[in-house]
C-alpha positions, -999 to +999 in steps of 0.1 A: -719-152+679-723-188+670-702-211+648-720-231+621-703-262+609-713-276+575-709-312+563-695-312+528-702-349+521-729-359+497-752-388+502-744-418+480-763-419+447-770-449+425-761-485+431-732-495+453-701-505+433-685-539+439-648-548+433-639-570+405-627-605+413-589-606+414-571-623+385-557-657+393-525-647+376-511-625+348-500-652+323-518-647+290-538-617+301-545-584+285-536-554+306-548-518+300-525-489+308-543-456+311-518-427+310-529-395+327-509-373+302-483-361+328-447-360+318-434-391+337-462-415+330-451-428+296-416-438+308-431-454+339-455-474+318-426-485+295-410-500+326-442-516+339-449-531+305-415-545+302-417-562+336-452-575+332-444-589+298-411-605+305-416-617+341-453-624+343-463-634+308-488-607+300-499-614+264-510-579+253-512-543+264-538-517+255-521-483+261-542-451+259-533-416+269-559-391+282-560-358+264-550-341+297-547-349+333-575-327+346-604-344+328-619-379+329-610-403+302-633-400+272-660-427+268-644-440+236-611-446+254-628-464+282-646-486+257-613-495+241-598-504+275-629-525+284-613-554+264-585-557+291-585-582+319-572-555+342-564-518+339-537-497+356-542-460+359-512-441+370-500-406+377-466-396+363-455-367+384 
């Protein structure tokens, strides 16, 4: 009897992604906060928003909450978040 080992990895598809350039600072920026719809995320984001606004001068926040944690964010929601200089996506477990 032989043992057959399968490789579950897929070959890469499409173009390689590149990282966005880092922000020079947070003063005057717009930050997107994408909530994954778990119970602790909203409170965590309240705290993050308070710190980023008061200590780092973030000008505006775009907060959106996914319909549920198991599915990707809808395209319309991602379009709304595209106006942000940076986006934070967190898990609130």
